[in-house]
C-alpha positions in Angstrom: 70.5 93.3 80.1 68.1 90.5 78.9 68.8 87.2 77.7 67.9 86.6 74.2 69.5 83.2 73.2 72.0 82.7 71.6 70.9 79.5 69.1 73.2 77.0 71.0 72.8 73.6 71.2 70.6 72.4 73.9 72.7 69.1 74.0 76.4 69.6 75.6 79.2 68.3 73.8 80.6 65.0 74.6 76.7 64.2 76.1 76.6 61.1 74.3 80.4 59.4 74.5 80.6 57.1 77.0 82.8 56.9 79.9 85.9 55.4 78.3 85.6 58.1 75.0 85.7 61.1 77.7 88.4 60.1 79.2 90.0 59.7 76.3 89.4 63.2 74.6 90.3 64.4 77.6 93.8 62.8 77.4 94.0 64.0 73.9 93.2 67.2 74.6 95.5 67.6 77.2 98.3 66.2 74.9 97.3 68.9 72.4 97.8 71.6 74.8 101.2 70.5 76.4 103.3 72.4 74.0 101.0 75.6 73.4 102.4 77.6 76.3 102.4 80.8 75.2 106.1 81.3 77.2 107.2 79.4 79.5 107.2 79.8 83.1 110.1 80.9 84.1 109.6 83.9 81.2 106.3 84.4 82.8 107.3 84.5 86.3 109.7 86.9 85.3 107.5 89.3 83.9 105.0 88.9 87.1 108.0 89.7 89.4 109.2 92.8 87.7 105.5 94.3 87.4 105.3 93.3 90.9 108.3 94.9 92.1 107.4 98.0 90.0 103.7 98.2 91.8 105.5 97.8 95.3 107.4 100.8 94.9 104.4 103.1 94.3 103.6 104.6 97.4 99.9 104.8 96.8 96.8 103.4 98.6 94.1 101.1 97.4 91.7 103.1 99.5 89.2 103.7 96.6 89.2 99.6 95.8 85.5 98.6 95.2 84.8 95.5 97.4 82.4 93.3 95.1 79.4 92.1 96.2 80.5 88.8 96.4 83.9 89.2 98.4 82.0 87.5 101.3 80.6 84.3 101.0 76.7 83.8 101.3 75.3 80.3 101.7 74.9 78.5 99.5 77.6 80.9 97.3 80.8 79.6 97.9 83.2 82.7 99.5 84.4 85.0 96.6 87.2 88.0 96.6 90.7 88.8 95.9 92.1 89.5 99.7 94.6 91.9 99.2 95.0 94.3 101.8 95.0 97.9 100.6 98.1 97.2 98.7 97.3 94.3 96.2 99.5 92.8 93.7 99.8 94.2 90.3 97.5 92.6 87.8 99.2 90.7 84.9 98.2 93.3 82.5 97.5 96.4 83.4 95.0 98.8 83.2 95.8 101.4 80.2 95.9 105.2 81.8 94.0 107.9 80.1 93.2 111.8 80.7 90.2 113.1 81.8 89.2 114.5 78.7 89.8 110.9 77.0 88.2 109.0 79.9 84.7 111.2 79.5 84.7 110.8 75.6 85.4 107.2 76.2 82.9 106.7 79.0 80.0 108.3 76.1 80.7 106.1 73.5 80.7 103.1 75.6 77.7 104.0 77.2 76.3 103.9 73.7 77.6 100.9 72.8 76.4 99.0 75.5 72.8 100.5 75.4 72.6 99.4 71.6 73.9 95.9 73.0 71.0 96.0 75.8 73.3 96.4 78.7 72.8 99.1 81.5 75.2 102.1 80.7 75.8 102.2 84.1 78.8 99.7 83.0 80.4 102.0 81.2 83.2 103.0 83.8 84.0 100.1 84.7 84.6 98.9 81.0 86.8 102.0 80.7 88.7 101.0 83.4 89.4 97.5 81.7 89.9 99.0 78.4 90.8 102.0 78.5 89.8 104.7 75.9 89.2 102.0 73.2 86.5 99.9 75.3 83.9 100.9 72.6 85.8 99.6 69.7 86.9 96.5 72.2 83.5 95.7 72.9 82.0 96.1 69.1 84.3 93.8 67.9 84.6 91.2 70.7 81.0 91.4 72.1 81.4 89.0 75.1 84.2 90.9 76.4 81.3 92.4 78.6 81.4 89.3 80.3 84.8 90.7 82.1 82.7 93.2 83.7 81.1 93.0 87.3 77.9 91.5 88.1 77.9 90.0 83.9 77.2 86.3 83.2 77.0 84.2 80.4 73.4 84.6 79.4 74.0 88.5 79.6 76.9 88.6 77.2 75.1 86.1 75.1 72.3 88.4 74.9 74.5 91.6 74.5 76.6 89.9 71.8 73.4 88.8 69.5 72.0 92.2 69.5 75.5 93.7 68.6 76.3 91.0 65.7 72.9 89.5 65.1 72.9 86.0 63.3 76.9 86.7 63.6 77.0 85.7 67.0 77.5 81.9 67.0 77.5 79.7 69.9 81.3 78.0 68.4 82.7 81.3 67.9 86.6 81.4 69.2 85.5 85.4 71.1 83.0 83.8 73.1 85.0 80.2 73.7 87.6 82.6 75.0 85.9 84.7 77.3 83.9 81.9 78.5 87.4 80.0 79.9 88.1 83.3 81.7 85.1 83.6 83.0 85.3 79.9 84.6 88.4 80.6 86.0 87.9 83.9 87.3 84.8 82.6 89.2 86.8 79.8 90.4 89.4 82.4 91.6 86.5 83.9 93.5 85.9 80.7 95.5 89.6 80.6 96.0 91.4 78.5 93.7 94.6 79.3 91.9 94.2 77.1 89.3 91.5 74.4 87.8 92.0 71.0 86.4 91.3 70.6 82.8 88.3 68.1 83.1 86.6 71.0 85.6 87.0 73.8 82.9 85.7 71.1 80.2 82.2 69.9 82.1 82.0 73.8 82.8 82.0 74.8 79.1 79.8 71.7 78.3 77.3 73.1 80.9 77.4 76.4 78.9 76.7 74.6 75.7 79.9 75.4 74.3 80.0 73.1 71.2 83.5 72.6 71.1 85.3 72.9 74.4 88.6 71.9 73.1 88.5 74.6 70.6 87.5 77.4 73.1 90.6 76.4 75.7 93.2 76.1 72.8 92.1 79.6 71.9 92.3 81.0 75.4 95.5 79.5 75.6 97.0 80.5 72.2 95.6 84.3 73.1 98.3 84.4 76.3 95.6 84.7 79.0 95.7 81.2 80.5 98.5 79.4 81.1 98.3 75.1 81.0 100.5 73.5 83.7 101.2 69.5 84.0 101.4 67.9 87.8 102.0 64.7 89.0 100.9 63.6 92.5 103.7 63.9 94.9 105.1 60.6 97.3 102.9 57.8 97.8 99.8 59.6 96.3 101.5 59.3 93.3 102.7 56.0 93.7 99.5 54.5 94.4 98.3 56.0 91.4 100.9 54.7 89.2 100.5 50.9 90.3 103.3 51.6 92.8 105.9 49.5 89.9 109.1 51.2 90.0 108.8 51.4 86.0 105.1 52.7 86.4 104.4 56.3 85.0 103.1 58.4 87.7 99.8 60.0 86.1 99.4 63.2 85.5 96.8 66.1 85.6 96.8 69.0 83.5 95.7 72.3 85.3 94.8 75.4 83.9 95.1 79.2 85.3 94.8 82.7 85.1 98.1 83.8 83.8 98.8 86.6 86.8 98.1 83.7 89.3 99.9 81.0 87.4 102.8 83.5 87.4 102.3 84.6 90.8 102.6 80.9 91.8 105.9 80.2 89.9 106.8 83.5 91.1 106.6 83.0 94.7 108.1 79.7 94.6 111.5 81.1 93.1 111.4 83.9 95.5 111.1 81.6 98.0 114.0 79.8 97.3 115.9 82.4 96.6 115.4 84.2 100.1 116.9 80.1 101.2 119.7 80.2 98.9 121.0 84.0 99.5 120.9 83.7 103.3 124.1 83.6 105.1 123.6 83.1 109.0 126.3 84.8 111.0 129.2 83.8 112.7 130.9 84.6 116.5 133.9 87.0 115.8 136.6 86.8 119.0 139.0 89.5 119.6 142.4 88.0 119.4 145.4 88.6 122.2 148.6 90.0 121.1 148.1 91.2 117.6 150.9 92.5 115.7 151.3 95.9 115.3 151.8 95.9 111.5 148.0 94.5 111.2 146.4 97.6 113.0 145.7 99.5 109.5 144.1 96.4 107.9 141.9 95.8 111.5 141.1 99.7 110.8 140.0 98.9 107.2 137.9 95.7 107.9 136.1 97.5 110.7 135.4 100.4 108.2 133.7 97.9 105.7 132.1 95.7 108.7 130.0 99.1 109.4 128.6 99.6 105.8 128.0 95.5 106.2 125.0 94.0 107.1 124.8 93.1 111.2 124.7 89.2 111.6 124.5 88.1 114.5 126.2 85.0 115.5 124.8 81.8 117.4 126.5 82.6 120.6 124.3 85.8 120.6 121.3 84.5 119.4 121.5 81.6 121.7 121.8 84.3 124.7 118.6 85.9 122.9 117.0 82.7 122.7 117.7 82.1 126.5 116.4 85.5 127.8 113.2 84.6 126.2 110.0 84.6 128.7 108.8 81.3 127.2 109.7 77.9 125.9 108.0 78.4 122.4 109.5 82.1 122.0 112.9 80.5 122.3 112.2 77.9 120.3 111.2 80.4 117.6 114.3 82.7 117.9 116.2 79.5 117.6 115.1 78.3 114.3 115.0 82.1 113.2 118.9 82.2 114.1 119.3 79.4 111.6 117.4 79.2 109.1 115.7 82.9 106.4 112.3 81.2 106.1 110.3 80.0 109.3 106.7 79.2 109.5 104.8 79.6 113.5 101.7 78.7 114.5 99.4 79.4 116.9 96.4 80.8 118.4 95.6 84.7 119.9 97.8 84.3 123.0 100.8 82.8 120.8 101.4 86.1 119.0 103.4 87.2 122.3 106.4 84.5 120.7 106.5 87.2 117.3 106.5 90.3 119.7 109.4 88.5 121.3 111.3 87.6 118.4 110.9 91.1 116.9 112.3 92.8 120.5 115.2 90.0 120.6 116.7 90.4 116.9 116.0 94.2 117.7 118.3 94.1 120.7 120.9 92.0 118.5 121.2 95.2 116.0 118.9 93.8 113.1 116.3 95.7 111.9 113.3 94.4 112.3 109.5 95.0 111.7 106.3 93.1 112.2 103.5 93.5 109.8 99.8 92.6 110.7 96.5 92.3 108.5 94.8 95.2 110.8 94.9 97.8 112.6 93.8 96.2 115.6 95.7 94.0 115.2 98.9 96.2 115.1 98.0 98.2 117.8 97.1 94.5 120.1 100.5 94.0 118.8 102.6 96.8 120.0 100.4 96.3 123.4 101.9 93.2 123.7 105.5 94.3 123.2 105.2 97.0 125.7 104.1 94.7 128.1 107.0 92.2 127.5 109.1 95.0 127.5 108.1 96.1 130.6 108.3 92.5 132.5 112.0 91.9 130.9 113.2 95.1 132.7 115.8 97.9 132.1 118.7 95.8 132.6 117.5 93.8 129.8 117.8 96.3 127.6 113.8 95.7 126.2 112.5 98.1 124.5 109.2 99.8 125.5 107.6 99.1 122.0 108.2 96.9 119.2 107.7 98.5 115.6 104.7 97.0 114.0 102.6 98.4 110.9 99.9 96.9 108.9 100.9 94.9 105.8 99.1 97.4 103.9 101.0 100.1 105.2 104.3 98.7 104.9 103.6 97.9 101.0 102.6 101.3 100.1 105.2 103.2 102.3 102.9 104.9 104.7 104.7 103.4 107.4 107.5 101.3 108.3 111.3 100.9 107.8 111.3 102.7 104.0 113.1 101.2 101.2 116.2 100.7 100.4 118.3 102.2 97.2 117.3 99.2 95.1 113.6 99.3 95.5 113.3 96.6 98.6 112.5 97.2 102.2 115.2 98.3 104.1 115.1 95.7 106.9 116.7 92.5 108.2 113.9 90.8 109.5 110.3 90.5 108.8 107.5 89.0 110.7 104.2 88.7 109.0 101.1 88.0 111.1 97.8 86.8 110.1 100.1 84.9 107.5 96.8 82.6 106.3 95.3 85.7 105.1 97.9 86.2 102.1 96.6 85.2 99.0 99.2 84.0 96.3 99.4 87.4 94.6 99.7 89.4 98.0 102.5 87.1 99.2 104.4 87.5 96.0 104.5 91.0 96.1 105.6 90.9 99.9 108.3 88.3 99.0 109.2 90.6 95.8 109.7 93.6 98.3 112.6 91.8 100.1 116.2 92.0 99.7 118.3 88.7 99.3 119.0 87.0 102.1 116.3 88.4 104.4 114.9 86.6 107.2 110.9 86.1 106.7 109.3 84.8 109.5 105.0 83.9 108.6 103.2 83.5 111.9 99.3 82.6 111.6 96.8 80.3 113.2 96.3 77.3 110.9 92.9 76.6 112.0 91.3 80.0 111.0 89.7 80.7 107.3 92.1 81.2 104.4 92.8 84.0 102.5 89.7 85.9 100.5 91.7 85.9 97.3 93.0 82.8 95.9 95.4 80.1 97.2 96.1 78.7 100.4 99.4 80.4 100.7 100.5 79.6 104.5 98.6 76.0 104.0 100.6 75.1 101.3 103.8 75.9 103.0 102.8 74.1 105.7 102.0 70.7 103.9 105.1 71.2 101.6 107.2 71.1 104.8 110.0 73.4 102.7 111.3 74.9 106.1 110.9 74.8 109.7 108.0 75.3 111.2 107.3 76.4 115.2 104.1 75.3 116.6 103.2 77.6 119.6 102.9 75.6 123.5 100.7 78.6 124.5 96.7 77.6 124.5 94.0 80.2 124.5 92.7 80.2 127.8 89.2 80.5 129.5 85.8 78.6 128.0 86.4 80.4 124.5 90.2 79.2 124.3 88.7 75.7 125.3 85.7 75.7 122.6 87.7 77.0 119.8 90.6 74.5 120.6 87.9 71.8 120.8 86.7 72.8 117.3 89.9 72.7 116.1 90.4 69.3 116.4 86.7 68.6 115.5 84.8 68.6 118.7 82.2 70.5 119.5 82.1 69.9 123.0 80.1 72.3 125.8 82.4 73.9 128.2 82.4 75.4 131.4 81.8 78.9 131.6 81.1 80.2 135.1 80.9 83.6 134.2 78.8 83.5 131.3 81.6 83.3 128.9 80.2 81.1 126.6 76.5 81.4 125.8 74.5 78.3 123.4 70.8 79.6 122.1 69.1 77.6 119.9 66.1 78.6 117.5 63.6 77.2 115.7 63.9 79.3 112.7 65.7 82.1 111.3 63.0 84.7 112.4 63.6 83.6 116.2 67.7 83.7 115.7 67.4 86.9 114.5 65.1 88.2 117.6 67.5 86.6 119.7 70.3 87.9 118.6 69.5 91.8 118.6 67.6 90.9 122.1 71.4 89.9 122.9 73.0 92.4 121.3 71.3 95.6 122.8 70.2 94.4 126.2 71.5 91.0 127.4 75.0 91.0 126.9 75.3 94.7 127.8 73.0 94.6 130.9 74.6 91.0 132.4 78.1 91.4 131.2 78.8 95.3 131.4 79.9 95.2 127.8 78.9 98.1 125.9 76.6 97.9 122.8 79.5 99.2 120.6 82.1 96.6 121.4 79.5 93.7 120.5 79.4 91.9 116.9 76.8 89.9 115.2 78.2 87.5 112.7 76.6 85.4 110.4 78.0 83.6 107.1 76.3 85.7 104.6 74.7 89.0 103.3 71.3 87.8 102.0 68.9 85.6 103.7 66.2 85.8 106.4 69.4 85.8 109.0 72.3 87.3 106.7 73.9 90.9 107.3 71.2 93.0 106.0 68.1 91.2 107.9 70.5 91.7 111.3 71.8 95.5 110.3 68.1 96.3 109.6 66.8 95.1 112.7 69.6 96.4 114.8 69.3 99.8 113.0 65.5 100.1 113.8 66.0 99.0 117.5 69.6 101.3 118.2 69.6 104.1 115.9 66.2 104.3 113.4 65.9 106.9 111.0 65.4 107.5 107.3 68.4 107.0 106.1 68.7 110.5 104.6 72.7 110.4 103.7 72.6 107.5 101.3 71.0 105.7 103.4 72.3 106.0 106.8 72.1 108.5 109.6 74.5 110.0 112.0 74.9 107.6 114.5 75.2 104.4 112.4 77.3 101.7 112.9 79.0 101.2 109.4 81.8 99.4 107.9 84.2 100.6 105.3 85.9 98.3 102.8 88.5 100.5 101.1 89.8 97.0 99.5 88.6 93.4 99.1 89.2 91.3 102.2 89.7 94.7 104.3 87.0 96.0 106.7 87.1 99.1 108.7 84.7 100.0 111.6 83.6 103.3 111.8 80.8 105.7 112.8 78.6 108.2 110.8 78.9 111.4 112.0 77.1 113.4 109.6 76.7 113.8 105.9 76.3 116.4 102.9 77.1 117.0 99.3 80.5 115.9 99.9 79.9 112.8 101.3 79.6 110.9 104.6 81.6 111.7 107.4 82.9 109.1 109.4 84.8 108.7 112.8 86.8 105.4 112.9 87.7 103.7 116.6 91.2 105.2 117.0 89.2 108.6 116.8 90.5 109.6 113.3 87.9 110.9 110.8 87.5 111.1 107.0 85.0 112.0 104.6 83.6 109.1 102.0 82.5 110.9 98.5 79.3 109.8 97.0 80.6 108.1 94.6 82.7 105.5 97.1 79.5 105.4 99.6 78.3 102.1 97.7 81.2 100.3 99.6 80.1 101.2 102.9 77.6 98.8 104.6 75.6 99.0 108.4 78.3 97.6 110.7 76.3 96.0 113.5 76.5 92.7 111.9 79.0 91.0 109.8 80.0 88.1 107.8 83.1 86.2 109.2 84.9 86.7 106.3 84.7 90.7 107.1 85.5 89.8 110.4 89.0 88.3 109.4 91.9 89.7 111.8 89.3 91.8 114.1 88.0 90.4 118.0 85.4 91.9 119.9 85.0 91.9 123.5 81.3 90.6 122.7 80.5 88.1 119.9 77.3 86.9 119.1 77.5 84.1 116.1 73.8 83.5 113.8 73.7 80.4 112.4 70.3 80.1 110.4 68.7 77.2 109.0 69.9 77.7 105.3 73.2 78.2 106.7 74.3 74.3 106.4 75.8 74.9 102.8 78.7 77.4 104.1 79.1 76.1 107.4 82.8 73.9 107.8 85.2 73.6 110.7 87.6 76.3 109.6 84.3 78.7 109.4 83.2 77.8 112.8 86.9 77.8 114.3 87.1 81.1 113.3 83.9 83.0 113.9 83.6 81.2 117.7 87.2 82.8 118.0 86.3 86.4 117.5 84.6 87.1 120.4 87.3 87.9 124.1 85.5 88.0 127.1 82.2 86.8 125.8 80.6 84.4 123.2 77.0 83.8 122.3 76.1 81.5 119.5 72.6 81.4 118.9 71.9 78.7 115.8 68.6 77.2 114.2 71.3 74.9 111.7 70.4 71.6 113.9 72.9 69.0 114.0 74.6 70.5 110.7 76.7 72.5 112.9 78.4 69.7 114.7 78.4 67.6 111.5 80.4 70.7 109.5 82.6 70.9 113.0 83.2 66.9 112.7 83.2 66.2 108.9 83.9 69.0 107.2 87.6 70.7 107.8 87.5 73.2 105.1 86.2 74.3 101.7 88.6 72.2 99.1 90.9 74.8 97.0 92.8 73.8 93.8 96.4 75.2 93.9 99.6 74.7 92.7 102.4 76.1 95.3 102.4 72.7 97.1 103.3 70.7 94.2 106.1 73.2 93.0 107.5 73.3 96.4 107.7 69.7 96.6 109.4 69.6 92.6 112.0 71.9 94.4 112.2 69.5 97.8 115.7 68.7 97.7 117.1 72.2 96.8 115.2 73.7 99.5 116.0 71.1 102.1 116.6 72.1 105.7 
């Protein structure tokens, strides 16, 4: 697709205004859109909740969902990617369903329209998926709708519109304005924002040479695809901004959000509050002596009713279970869950034993308790932890050999887990979600919508790790809002790697003693040397000196592109370990690959063979699958991954590669997560100079604009614990 220009003025709107005039215009625009909401937040949330509840009922996997190229950040490109494991939240507007015949006809007609506008015909499948069989008419009537397709940028859409509309493709066309507003918000969502301030959207429209940003925003809001919200700074921040006086009015900021994300945060808050409001703790029951004979029949009826009612252990039973826990942190967690329906649990890798102990204790009390993890590796590790704890507890304690644990994708799709109750909710009394920081707002809303009223929910994770690949910072916002109890584990991650990661978590990058070479730091003068050293560590040094096989070592880097990105590292690793022509779609038997069935989900595998039916893969657990040619594009070579691809997984050996251009991507969060991927050994090869230490000390995380914390703060009085 070529950019033929659109005649947009070179001077952005408002460029000649003084700062005071610009501020006045922003205030006027905010006032104008306050009453323009197409539907109130409650109605929006209810509609979103209904859609998500219906989606969660479908036992369908999203194994075929493609992962966009931008789903793992590459310096200096910010992180992008909706993150939902294989059962993501339903979109606000489900794509139309078409038959095979209709789809074929629509594909042909859509390809003709795209070609007429100078766009690649290869975009036709994405257009039909997005717009249904009416895609050709939709693109003719609104050429800027092409901006919603993968890889299309504003200049491409302008060129497409000018070829189709000719002189009618005016820069101030309302259709162009709506598409640009949506595109800006979608790009922000790829960077993790669930909303954007009005001023940022106006500035973005100015950079895109939109003559009247206000009209564009109003049109997008009236269209219903964008929601607006007013938000006041909370607590001391708001008082300071207002001048500190009691009569001073607190300032507000206007936020814009895509319809689905805006409704998801509202619905998520309402469901959290509903869980807390409908929770009824159990009571101790005592068998009275000397009961009257005439009451025996009533008692029998009461016992029958009790059998059909949910089990509700009383304080005494919970206290006994807590005291039997193997650590003080597990005891604290069990006590918190006994009294509260929503509990947050924070800690590192070693602290995962505490949620395992909780699930075991709850099941010992008769509750239907399950745990859910982000990856299959996390699932297997937690099951092993539960088995070890059960063996230590002994048979006389009634400990089970295993704890019931599934991946979050399996839980929501129904592929495994407790199943569904007649009303469609998950048939359980307690759900423990590990790796909770990886939940974006839409997936979190899906999880909450799947729970029956009064269900206990524990969200557990390491707050120092990277947030979700998708928009929002669900776990971090809940912690900051202090809307429920939070139990911080006192179980540290031991060893040199644990010590190093703990230091990074508090902003310190200090050398650690590693007598058995658990941690090795190497410097490189440039990216080329960094790649050379990393491949040497992968193929020779680590296997030879530490006995860790090549298959159990991973290379980690900030992004895919660049001289030391995953592409360069994987090419070098393949040339050294498994050279070949790539005769099966770029892959050869023996290649190490990663399968990405959904954004934010990565499954390591090995290529066995390939033929006309596709690539035959074998996964670490021994299972096999054939990836059809149409889906092979989501496969990558897997010796080297981005840290975002590695979320939820650990390897016996990890080599973190930091080229000189990595500085824009580095944050304390990123370094903390990257260094924590190694179980037995960590090597760091960096040519980033002082940027590494500066990132750890000065850049905690890439900022994200979200609304969840503010919404929870508004309801703090009702949700106080």
